[in-house]
C-alpha positions as CSV (number, residue, x, y, z in Angstrom):
1,M,-7.7,23.0,-3.7
2,Y,-5.1,20.9,-5.4
3,S,-6.7,18.5,-7.9
4,G,-3.6,16.6,-9.2
5,S,-2.2,13.3,-7.9
6,L,-0.3,13.0,-4.6
7,V,3.5,12.9,-4.5
8,F,3.4,9.3,-3.3
9,A,1.1,8.3,-6.2
10,Q,3.5,10.0,-8.6
11,V,6.5,8.1,-7.2
12,M,4.6,4.8,-7.4
13,D,3.7,5.5,-11.1
14,L,7.4,5.2,-11.9
15,L,7.5,1.6,-10.7
16,P,6.9,-1.1,-13.3
17,L,3.7,-2.8,-12.2
18,K,4.2,-5.5,-15.0
19,A,7.2,-6.8,-13.1
20,F,5.3,-6.7,-9.8
21,W,2.4,-8.8,-11.3
22,R,4.9,-11.2,-12.9
23,C,6.5,-11.8,-9.5
24,M,3.0,-12.3,-8.1
25,R,2.2,-15.0,-10.7
26,R,5.6,-16.7,-10.1
27,Y,5.2,-16.7,-6.3
28,P,1.5,-17.1,-5.5
29,E,0.1,-16.4,-2.0
30,Q,-0.3,-19.2,0.5
31,R,-3.7,-17.9,1.6
32,P,-6.2,-16.1,-0.7
33,C,-7.0,-12.5,0.1
34,R,-10.4,-10.9,0.1
35,R,-10.1,-7.2,0.4
36,F,-6.4,-6.3,1.1
37,T,-4.4,-7.3,-1.9
38,C,-0.7,-7.8,-2.3
39,L,-0.5,-4.5,-4.1
40,D,-2.1,-2.8,-1.2
41,Q,0.4,-4.3,1.2
42,F,3.3,-3.3,-1.1
43,L,2.0,0.3,-1.2
44,C,1.6,0.4,2.5
45,M,5.2,-0.9,3.1
46,A,6.6,1.5,0.4
47,F,4.8,4.4,2.2
48,A,6.2,3.3,5.5
49,Q,9.8,3.2,4.0
50,L,9.4,6.6,2.4
51,T,8.0,8.2,5.5
52,G,10.3,6.5,8.0
53,R,7.7,4.6,10.0
54,E,9.1,2.3,12.7
55,S,6.3,-0.1,13.7
56,L,3.1,-1.7,12.4
57,R,1.2,0.4,14.9
58,D,2.9,3.6,13.6
59,I,2.1,2.6,10.0
60,E,-1.5,1.9,10.8
61,S,-2.1,5.0,12.8
62,C,-0.5,7.2,10.1
63,L,-2.6,5.6,7.2
64,R,-5.8,5.6,9.2
65,A,-5.4,9.3,10.2
66,V,-6.7,10.4,6.7
67,P,-8.8,7.5,5.3
68,T,-10.1,9.7,2.5
69,K,-6.7,10.0,1.0
70,L,-6.0,6.2,0.9
71,Y,-7.8,5.8,-2.4
72,H,-5.6,8.5,-3.9
73,L,-2.5,6.8,-2.7
74,G,-3.6,3.7,-4.5
75,I,-4.6,1.7,-1.4
76,R,-8.0,0.2,-1.9
77,G,-8.3,-2.1,1.2
78,T,-8.8,-1.3,4.9
79,V,-5.5,-0.9,6.7
80,C,-5.1,-2.7,10.0
81,R,-2.2,-4.3,11.8
82,T,-3.4,-7.9,11.1
83,T,-3.4,-7.3,7.4
84,L,0.1,-5.7,7.4
85,E,1.6,-8.7,9.3
86,V,1.1,-11.2,6.5
């Protein structure tokens, strides 16, 4: 069994998270989030772009198909369409 990190996680490691958090401080959210953070949403949308997903339902069904791998992708929150719409 493979014990390293997933390809998506390796690609996301190349992104400068300091710049992401700087943008988050500069442009704060309108509503506070509880479980699904802005980083989780960014990772879901990046996953959707890299895999060619076409709709929120498609993104949700793909990510919910293997919930045990979400943690390894870096997504800590529960994925559903209402959280992806924000």
